[in-house]
DSSP file (Angstrom, degrees, kcal/mol; ACC not computed):
  #  RESIDUE AA STRUCTURE BP1 BP2  ACC     N-H-->O    O-->H-N    N-H-->O    O-->H-N    TCO  KAPPA ALPHA  PHI   PSI    X-CA   Y-CA   Z-CA
    1    1 A M              0   0    0      0, 0.0     2,-0.3     0, 0.0     0, 0.0   0.000 360.0 360.0 360.0 135.9    0.0    0.0    0.0
    2    2 A W        -     0   0    0      1,-0.0     2,-0.3     3,-0.0     3,-0.0  -0.582 360.0-135.7 -79.3 136.5    1.3    3.5   -0.9
    3    3 A R        -     0   0    0     -2,-0.3     2,-0.3     1,-0.0    -1,-0.0  -0.657  24.5-109.6 -85.2 147.1    1.7    6.0    1.8
    4    4 A E        -     0   0    0     -2,-0.3     2,-0.3     2,-0.0    -1,-0.0  -0.625  46.8-175.9 -71.7 133.8    0.5    9.5    1.3
    5    5 A M        -     0   0    0     -2,-0.3     2,-0.4     2,-0.0    -3,-0.0  -0.909  19.0-155.3-133.3 161.2    3.6   11.7    1.0
    6    6 A K        -     0   0    0     -2,-0.3     2,-0.5     0, 0.0    -2,-0.0  -0.992  11.9-142.9-138.9 128.3    4.3   15.4    0.6
    7    7 A I        -     0   0    0     -2,-0.4     3,-0.1     1,-0.1    -2,-0.0  -0.793  10.4-165.9 -87.1 129.3    7.4   17.1   -0.9
    8    8 A N        -     0   0    0     -2,-0.5     2,-0.2     1,-0.4    -1,-0.1   0.288  51.7 -79.3-100.9   9.1    8.2   20.2    1.1
    9    9 A G        -     0   0    0     43,-0.0     2,-0.5     0, 0.0    -1,-0.4  -0.602  65.0 -45.3 121.2 176.9   10.7   21.7   -1.4
   10   10 A I        -     0   0    0     -2,-0.2    43,-0.2    41,-0.2     3,-0.1  -0.725  39.2-168.2 -85.5 127.1   14.3   21.3   -2.5
   11   11 A H        -     0   0    0     -2,-0.5    42,-1.9     1,-0.3     2,-0.3   0.936  66.1 -26.2 -78.0 -50.7   16.7   21.0    0.4
   12   12 A H  E     -a   53   0A   0     40,-0.2     2,-0.3    42,-0.0    -1,-0.3  -0.993  46.6-133.5-159.7 158.6   19.9   21.4   -1.7
   13   13 A C  E     -a   54   0A   0     40,-2.0    42,-3.4    -2,-0.3     2,-0.4  -0.861  29.9-149.1-106.9 150.1   21.5   21.0   -5.1
   14   14 A S  E     -a   55   0A   0     -2,-0.3     2,-0.3    40,-0.2    42,-0.2  -0.962  15.9-178.7-128.9 141.0   24.9   19.3   -5.2
   15   15 A M  E     -a   56   0A   0     40,-2.6    42,-2.0    -2,-0.4     2,-0.4  -0.967  18.2-137.8-132.1 150.4   27.9   19.7   -7.5
   16   16 A K  E     +a   57   0A   0     -2,-0.3     2,-0.3    40,-0.2    42,-0.2  -0.873  25.7 168.0-109.1 142.4   31.2   17.9   -7.5
   17   17 A C        -     0   0    0     40,-2.4     2,-0.2    -2,-0.4    98,-0.0  -0.874  35.7 -98.7-138.8 173.4   34.6   19.6   -8.1
   18   18 A T    >>  -     0   0    0     -2,-0.3     4,-1.1     1,-0.1     3,-0.5  -0.525  37.6-108.8 -87.6 164.1   38.2   18.7   -7.7
   19   19 A T  T 34 S+     0   0    0      1,-0.2     3,-0.5    39,-0.2    -1,-0.1   0.887 121.8  53.7 -58.9 -39.1   40.2   19.8   -4.7
   20   20 A A  T 34 S+     0   0    0      1,-0.2     4,-0.4     2,-0.1    -1,-0.2   0.785 107.8  50.7 -67.3 -27.2   42.1   22.3   -6.9
   21   21 A E  T X> S+     0   0    0     -3,-0.5     4,-2.1     1,-0.2     3,-0.6   0.681  86.5  85.4 -84.3 -18.8   38.8   23.8   -8.1
   22   22 A L  H 3X S+     0   0    0     -4,-1.1     4,-2.4    -3,-0.5     5,-0.2   0.861  86.1  53.4 -56.8 -40.9   37.3   24.3   -4.6
   23   23 A P  H 3> S+     0   0    0      0, 0.0     4,-2.3     0, 0.0    -1,-0.2   0.892 109.8  49.2 -60.9 -36.7   39.0   27.8   -4.0
   24   24 A D  H <> S+     0   0    0     -3,-0.6     4,-2.4    -4,-0.4    -2,-0.2   0.880 108.9  53.1 -67.6 -37.3   37.5   29.0   -7.4
   25   25 A V  H  X S+     0   0    0     -4,-2.1     4,-2.7     2,-0.2     5,-0.4   0.937 110.9  46.5 -59.9 -47.2   34.1   27.7   -6.3
   26   26 A R  H  X>S+     0   0    0     -4,-2.4     4,-2.2     1,-0.2     5,-1.5   0.905 111.3  52.1 -62.3 -42.4   34.4   29.7   -3.0
   27   27 A R  I  <>S+     0   0    0     -4,-2.3     5,-2.4     3,-0.2    -1,-0.2   0.911 116.4  39.8 -62.2 -42.4   35.6   32.8   -4.9
   28   28 A F  I  <>S+     0   0    0     -4,-2.4     5,-2.1     3,-0.2     6,-0.2   0.978 125.4  32.0 -71.5 -56.8   32.6   32.7   -7.3
   29   29 A Y  I  <5S+     0   0    0     -4,-2.7     6,-2.7    -5,-0.2    -3,-0.2   0.860 132.4  28.4 -75.5 -36.2   29.8   31.7   -5.0
   30   30 A C  I  X5S+     0   0    0     -4,-2.2     4,-0.5    -5,-0.4    -3,-0.2   0.920 130.5  30.8 -89.7 -51.5   31.0   33.4   -1.8
   31   31 A D  I  4<S+     0   0    0     -5,-1.5    -3,-0.2     2,-0.2    -4,-0.1   0.963 130.3  30.7 -76.7 -52.2   33.0   36.4   -2.9
   32   32 A A  I  4<S+     0   0    0     -5,-2.4    -3,-0.2    -6,-0.2    -4,-0.2   0.935 134.0  28.8 -74.8 -46.0   31.3   37.3   -6.2
   33   33 A L  T  4<S-     0   0    0     -5,-2.1    -3,-0.2    -6,-0.2    -1,-0.2   0.658  98.0-131.2 -92.4 -15.9   27.7   36.2   -5.4
   34   34 A G     <  +     0   0    0     -4,-0.5    -4,-0.2    -6,-0.2    -3,-0.1   0.714  44.1 161.6  78.1  21.2   27.9   36.8   -1.7
   35   35 A L        -     0   0    0     -6,-2.7    -1,-0.2     1,-0.1     2,-0.2  -0.611  36.0-127.9 -76.7 130.7   26.4   33.4   -0.6
   36   36 A P        -     0   0    0      0, 0.0    12,-2.4     0, 0.0     2,-0.5  -0.515  14.9-120.0 -79.2 146.3   27.2   32.6    3.0
   37   37 A V  E     +B   47   0A   0     10,-0.2    10,-0.2    -2,-0.2     3,-0.1  -0.735  30.0 177.5 -80.9 124.8   28.8   29.3    4.0
   38   38 A V  E    S+     0   0A   0      8,-2.9     2,-0.3    -2,-0.5     9,-0.2   0.629  70.2  11.3-103.1 -18.3   26.4   27.5    6.4
   39   39 A H  E     -B   46   0A   0      7,-1.4     7,-2.8     2,-0.0    -1,-0.4  -0.959  64.6-174.8-157.5 141.0   28.6   24.3    6.8
   40   40 A E  E     +B   45   0A   0     -2,-0.3     5,-0.2     5,-0.2    -3,-0.0  -0.999   6.4 169.3-140.9 141.2   32.1   23.4    5.9
   41   41 A W  E >   -B   44   0A   0      3,-2.4     3,-2.0    -2,-0.4    -2,-0.0  -0.897  52.9 -88.5-141.8 169.5   34.1   20.2    6.1
   42   42 A P  T 3  S+     0   0    0      0, 0.0     3,-0.1     0, 0.0    15,-0.0   0.788 125.2  40.6 -55.8 -29.6   37.5   19.2    4.6
   43   43 A E  T 3  S-     0   0    0      1,-0.1    15,-3.5    14,-0.0    16,-0.5   0.343 123.6 -19.7-101.8   7.1   35.9   17.9    1.3
   44   44 A G  E <   -BC  41  57A   0     -3,-2.0    -3,-2.4    13,-0.3     2,-0.3  -1.000  52.5-108.4 176.6-176.2   33.3   20.6    0.7
   45   45 A I  E     -BC  40  56A   0     11,-2.5    11,-2.6    -2,-0.3     2,-0.5  -0.975  12.8-145.4-141.1 152.8   31.1   23.5    1.6
   46   46 A M  E     -BC  39  55A   0     -7,-2.8    -8,-2.9    -2,-0.3    -7,-1.4  -0.992  22.7-162.7-119.7 125.0   27.3   24.1    1.9
   47   47 A L  E     -BC  37  54A   0      7,-3.1     7,-2.4    -2,-0.5     2,-0.6  -0.850  16.3-130.0-113.9 144.2   26.1   27.5    0.9
   48   48 A D  E     - C   0  53A   0    -12,-2.4     5,-0.2    -2,-0.3    -2,-0.0  -0.830  18.6-177.5 -94.5 118.4   22.8   29.3    1.7
   49   49 A T        -     0   0    0      3,-2.9     4,-0.1    -2,-0.6    -1,-0.1   0.504  50.4-110.6 -89.9  -5.2   21.1   30.7   -1.4
   50   50 A G  S    S+     0   0    0      2,-0.5     3,-0.1     0, 0.0    -2,-0.1   0.062 113.6  44.8  96.5 -24.5   18.2   32.2    0.6
   51   51 A R  S    S-     0   0    0      1,-0.5     2,-0.3   -40,-0.0   -41,-0.2   0.089 128.5 -18.6-135.9  21.2   15.7   29.7   -0.8
   52   52 A G  S    S-     0   0    0    -43,-0.1    -3,-2.9     2,-0.0    -1,-0.5  -0.866  75.9 -82.8 154.4 173.8   17.7   26.4   -0.5
   53   53 A L  E     -aC  12  48A   0    -42,-1.9   -40,-2.0    -2,-0.3     2,-0.5  -0.761  20.5-152.0-110.5 152.8   21.2   25.1   -0.2
   54   54 A L  E     -aC  13  47A   0     -7,-2.4    -7,-3.1    -2,-0.3     2,-0.5  -0.990  14.2-163.3-122.5 120.5   24.0   24.5   -2.6
   55   55 A E  E     -aC  14  46A   0    -42,-3.4   -40,-2.6    -2,-0.5     2,-0.4  -0.889   8.2-178.0-106.3 132.2   26.5   21.8   -1.7
   56   56 A V  E     +aC  15  45A   0    -11,-2.6   -11,-2.5    -2,-0.5     2,-0.3  -0.993  13.6 171.2-129.6 124.8   29.9   21.5   -3.5
   57   57 A F  E     -aC  16  44A   0    -42,-2.0   -40,-2.4    -2,-0.4   -13,-0.3  -0.905  31.5-159.8-136.5 160.4   32.2   18.7   -2.5
   58   58 A T        +     0   0    0    -15,-3.5   -39,-0.2    -2,-0.3   -14,-0.1   0.553  57.2 106.7-114.1 -13.4   35.4   17.1   -3.6
   59   59 A N        +     0   0    0    -16,-0.5    -2,-0.1   -41,-0.1   -42,-0.1  -0.287  53.3  57.4 -74.9 157.5   35.3   13.6   -2.1
   60   60 A G  S    S-     0   0    0    -44,-0.0     2,-0.0    -2,-0.0     0, 0.0  -0.152  88.7 -63.0 105.7 157.0   34.7   10.5   -4.2
   61   61 A P  S    S+     0   0    0      0, 0.0    -2,-0.0     0, 0.0     0, 0.0  -0.320  90.1  18.6 -75.4 156.4   36.5    9.0   -7.1
   62   62 A G  S    S-     0   0    0     -2,-0.0     2,-0.2     2,-0.0     3,-0.1   0.109  84.7 -73.7  80.4 169.2   36.8   10.6  -10.5
   63   63 A S        -     0   0    0      1,-0.2   -46,-0.1   -45,-0.1     2,-0.0  -0.483  59.7 -79.4 -95.8 170.9   36.5   14.2  -11.8
   64   64 A H        -     0   0    0     -2,-0.2     2,-0.3   -48,-0.0    -1,-0.2  -0.339  45.8-164.8 -69.8 152.6   33.2   16.0  -12.2
   65   65 A E        -     0   0    0     -3,-0.1     2,-0.4    -2,-0.0   -49,-0.2  -0.948  29.4 -98.8-133.8 155.5   31.1   15.4  -15.3
   66   66 A T        +     0   0    0     -2,-0.3     2,-0.1     1,-0.1     4,-0.1  -0.625  50.2 179.8 -74.2 129.5   28.3   17.3  -16.9
   67   67 A G        -     0   0    0     -2,-0.4    -1,-0.1     2,-0.3    -3,-0.0  -0.146  45.5 -67.0-112.3-152.5   25.0   15.7  -15.8
   68   68 A A  S    S+     0   0    0     -2,-0.1     2,-0.5     2,-0.0    -2,-0.1   0.684  98.2  98.6 -79.1 -19.5   21.3   16.2  -16.4
   69   69 A I        -     0   0    0      1,-0.2    -2,-0.3     3,-0.0     3,-0.1  -0.582  52.9-169.4 -74.5 123.2   21.1   19.5  -14.6
   70   70 A R        -     0   0    0     -2,-0.5    48,-0.5     1,-0.3     2,-0.3   0.903  59.7 -23.1 -81.1 -43.8   21.2   22.3  -17.2
   71   71 A H  E     -d  118   0B   0     46,-0.1     2,-0.5     2,-0.0    -1,-0.3  -0.983  52.5-116.2-159.8 167.3   21.7   25.3  -14.9
   72   72 A I  E     -d  119   0B   0     46,-2.2    48,-3.3    -2,-0.3     2,-0.5  -0.962  31.2-155.8-108.1 126.6   21.2   26.7  -11.4
   73   73 A A  E     -d  120   0B   0     -2,-0.5     2,-0.5    46,-0.2    48,-0.2  -0.917   4.1-162.1-109.6 126.0   18.7   29.6  -11.3
   74   74 A F  E     -d  121   0B   0     46,-3.1    48,-3.0    -2,-0.5     2,-0.4  -0.910  20.0-129.3-104.7 129.0   18.9   32.2   -8.5
   75   75 A A  E     +d  122   0B   0     -2,-0.5     2,-0.3    46,-0.2    48,-0.2  -0.657  41.7 173.8 -72.5 125.8   15.9   34.5   -7.9
   76   76 A V        -     0   0    0     46,-2.6    48,-0.4    -2,-0.4     3,-0.2  -0.882  43.0-135.0-134.4 162.8   17.4   38.0   -7.8
   77   77 A D  S    S+     0   0    0     -2,-0.3     2,-0.3     1,-0.2    -1,-0.1   0.723 100.9  25.3 -86.6 -25.1   16.2   41.6   -7.5
   78   78 A D     >  -     0   0    0      1,-0.1     4,-1.9    44,-0.1    -1,-0.2  -0.773  58.7-179.2-146.5  93.4   18.5   42.9  -10.3
   79   79 A A  H  > S+     0   0    0     -2,-0.3     4,-2.5    -3,-0.2     5,-0.2   0.864  86.6  55.0 -62.6 -37.6   19.7   40.5  -13.0
   80   80 A A  H  > S+     0   0    0      1,-0.2     4,-2.3     2,-0.2    -1,-0.2   0.906 107.6  49.0 -64.2 -41.5   21.7   43.2  -14.7
   81   81 A A  H  > S+     0   0    0      2,-0.2     4,-2.3     1,-0.2    -1,-0.2   0.893 111.2  50.2 -65.5 -39.4   23.6   44.1  -11.6
   82   82 A C  H  X S+     0   0    0     -4,-1.9     4,-2.3     2,-0.2     5,-0.2   0.924 110.4  49.8 -63.8 -43.7   24.4   40.4  -10.9
   83   83 A A  H  X S+     0   0    0     -4,-2.5     4,-2.2     1,-0.2    -2,-0.2   0.912 112.0  48.0 -61.3 -42.6   25.7   40.0  -14.5
   84   84 A E  H  X S+     0   0    0     -4,-2.3     4,-2.5     2,-0.2    -1,-0.2   0.887 109.7  53.4 -66.4 -38.9   27.9   43.0  -14.1
   85   85 A T  H  X S+     0   0    0     -4,-2.3     4,-1.3     2,-0.2    -2,-0.2   0.933 112.7  42.0 -61.7 -47.2   29.2   41.8  -10.8
   86   86 A V  H  <>S+     0   0    0     -4,-2.3     5,-2.6     2,-0.2     4,-0.2   0.857 112.7  54.4 -72.1 -32.6   30.3   38.4  -12.1
   87   87 A R  H ><5S+     0   0    0     -4,-2.2     3,-1.6    -5,-0.2    -2,-0.2   0.938 109.1  48.1 -62.3 -45.9   31.7   39.9  -15.3
   88   88 A K  H 3<5S+     0   0    0     -4,-2.5    -1,-0.2     1,-0.3    -2,-0.2   0.785 106.0  58.8 -65.0 -26.9   33.8   42.2  -13.2
   89   89 A A  T 3<5S-     0   0    0     -4,-1.3    -1,-0.3    -5,-0.2    -2,-0.2   0.477 127.0-100.7 -81.2  -1.9   34.9   39.2  -11.1
   90   90 A G  T < 5S+     0   0    0     -3,-1.6     2,-0.3     1,-0.3    -3,-0.2   0.608  78.7 130.9  98.3  13.4   36.3   37.7  -14.4
   91   91 A Y      < -     0   0    0     -5,-2.6     2,-0.5   -63,-0.0    -1,-0.3  -0.743  60.2-107.8-102.5 150.8   33.5   35.2  -15.3
   92   92 A Q        -     0   0    0     -2,-0.3    20,-2.0    20,-0.3     2,-0.7  -0.637  21.0-159.1 -82.4 120.5   31.9   34.9  -18.7
   93   93 A V  E     +E  111   0B   0     -2,-0.5    18,-0.3    18,-0.2     3,-0.1  -0.889  15.5 175.9 -91.2 117.6   28.3   36.2  -19.0
   94   94 A F  E     +     0   0B   0     16,-1.4     2,-0.3    -2,-0.7    17,-0.2   0.510  59.6  32.0-107.9  -4.7   27.0   34.5  -22.1
   95   95 A L  E    S-E  110   0B   0     15,-1.4    15,-2.8     1,-0.1    -1,-0.2  -0.941  88.1 -74.7-153.3 130.8   23.4   35.6  -22.3
   96   96 A G  E     -     0   0B   0     -2,-0.3    13,-0.2     1,-0.3     2,-0.2  -0.193  20.6-128.9  82.2-170.0   21.6   38.8  -21.3
   97   97 A P  E    S+     0   0B   0      0, 0.0     2,-0.3     0, 0.0    -1,-0.3   0.334  71.4 147.8 -70.7 141.7   20.6   40.5  -19.3
   98   98 A K  E     -E  108   0B   0     10,-2.4    10,-2.7    -3,-0.2     2,-0.3  -0.995  48.1-111.2-148.2 151.2   17.5   40.3  -21.5
   99   99 A A  E     -E  107   0B   0     -2,-0.3     2,-0.3     8,-0.2     8,-0.2  -0.606  32.3-172.4 -81.4 140.2   13.7   40.5  -21.0
  100  100 A I  E     -E  106   0B   0      6,-3.1     6,-1.9    -2,-0.3    -2,-0.0  -0.918  18.8-171.2-126.6 157.2   11.7   37.3  -21.6
  101  101 A S        +     0   0    0     -2,-0.3     4,-0.1     1,-0.2    -1,-0.1   0.471  54.3  99.7-124.5  -8.4    7.9   36.8  -21.7
  102  102 A E  S    S-     0   0    0      1,-0.2    -1,-0.2     4,-0.1     4,-0.1  -0.999  99.7  -8.5-131.2 134.8    7.6   33.0  -21.9
  103  103 A P  S    S+     0   0    0      0, 0.0     2,-0.3     0, 0.0    -1,-0.2  -0.981 142.8   8.2 -83.4  -0.9    7.0   31.1  -19.7
  104  104 A Y  S    S-     0   0    0      2,-0.0     2,-0.8    21,-0.0    -4,-0.0  -0.902  73.4-111.6-131.3 160.5    7.4   34.0  -17.2
  105  105 A H        +     0   0    0     -2,-0.3    20,-2.2    -4,-0.1     2,-0.3  -0.875  68.2 125.4 -89.6 114.3    7.8   37.8  -17.5
  106  106 A A  E     -EF 100 124B   0     -6,-1.9    -6,-3.1    -2,-0.8     2,-0.5  -0.969  61.5-116.9-159.3 167.1   11.3   38.2  -16.3
  107  107 A I  E     -EF  99 123B   0     16,-2.6    16,-2.8    -2,-0.3     2,-0.3  -0.986  40.0-174.1-112.8 130.3   14.8   39.6  -16.9
  108  108 A V  E     -EF  98 122B   0    -10,-2.7   -10,-2.4    -2,-0.5     2,-0.3  -0.903  16.5-178.9-127.2 153.1   17.4   36.9  -17.1
  109  109 A A  E     - F   0 121B   0     12,-1.4    12,-3.0    -2,-0.3     2,-0.4  -0.981  11.4-156.9-145.6 144.6   21.2   36.7  -17.4
  110  110 A F  E     +EF  95 120B   0    -15,-2.8   -16,-1.4    -2,-0.3   -15,-1.4  -0.955  13.5 170.8-125.0 142.9   23.4   33.6  -17.6
  111  111 A C  E     -EF  93 119B   0      8,-2.4     8,-3.0    -2,-0.4     2,-0.5  -0.917  34.9-108.5-137.4 167.2   27.1   33.1  -16.8
  112  112 A Y  E     - F   0 118B   0    -20,-2.0   -20,-0.3    -2,-0.3     6,-0.2  -0.863  32.8-144.9 -95.4 132.7   29.4   30.2  -16.5
  113  113 A G    >   -     0   0    0      4,-3.2     3,-1.7    -2,-0.5   -21,-0.1  -0.212  37.7 -84.4 -83.6-177.5   30.5   29.3  -13.0
  114  114 A P  T 3  S+     0   0    0      0, 0.0   -89,-0.1     0, 0.0   -90,-0.1   0.658 128.4  48.1 -68.1 -16.4   34.0   28.1  -12.0
  115  115 A L  T 3  S-     0   0    0      2,-0.1     3,-0.1   -91,-0.1   -99,-0.1   0.307 123.9 -97.9-103.4   7.7   33.1   24.4  -12.8
  116  116 A G  S <  S+     0   0    0     -3,-1.7     2,-0.1     1,-0.3   -50,-0.0   0.448  78.6 144.6  88.6   1.0   31.6   25.2  -16.2
  117  117 A E        -     0   0    0     -5,-0.1    -4,-3.2     1,-0.1     2,-0.5  -0.403  52.9-118.1 -71.5 149.3   28.1   25.1  -14.7
  118  118 A Q  E     -dF  71 112B   0    -48,-0.5   -46,-2.2    -6,-0.2     2,-0.5  -0.782  27.9-164.7 -89.7 131.3   25.5   27.5  -16.1
  119  119 A V  E     -dF  72 111B   0     -8,-3.0    -8,-2.4    -2,-0.5     2,-0.4  -0.972   2.2-159.4-118.3 127.5   24.2   30.0  -13.5
  120  120 A E  E     -dF  73 110B   0    -48,-3.3   -46,-3.1    -2,-0.5     2,-0.6  -0.884   9.3-153.2-108.7 136.7   21.0   32.0  -14.2
  121  121 A F  E     -dF  74 109B   0    -12,-3.0   -12,-1.4    -2,-0.4     2,-0.6  -0.959  20.0-165.1-105.0 118.0   20.0   35.2  -12.5
  122  122 A F  E     -dF  75 108B   0    -48,-3.0   -46,-2.6    -2,-0.6     2,-0.6  -0.917  10.5-177.1-117.9 112.7   16.2   35.4  -12.7
  123  123 A Q  E     - F   0 107B   0    -16,-2.8   -16,-2.6    -2,-0.6     2,-0.2  -0.934  19.8-141.6-113.0 112.0   14.4   38.7  -12.0
  124  124 A T  E       F   0 106B   0     -2,-0.6   -18,-0.3   -48,-0.4    -2,-0.0  -0.518 360.0 360.0 -70.4 134.9   10.6   38.6  -12.0
  125  125 A I              0   0    0    -20,-2.2   -19,-0.2    -2,-0.2    -1,-0.1   0.353 360.0 360.0-123.4 360.0    9.1   41.7  -13.6
């Protein structure tokens, strides 16, 4: 018999990096984007996005690979300001900021993070 269940939201997203890449991860997510570290251990960090957690860790065999997750989207008040901040920090902004109308009315901007991940800044208008 199936139990009734309820999903209460996403607790965290996780990404893998190498030990050598972890300082770049911290520089991008903590220094450039201002995300606070809520937990840290020798193999990784857990960051607070304000609406969920982002875990980045180095333990385990092999290097990181691109998986099914296409991008991480952060809800922001000013997508253009976020794009300019990461551009000034030396990261590539490859789309936007630009207005979209489908499936939402928003301003979006995308950049590449330190692991090659796509990061979206999503401003509802």
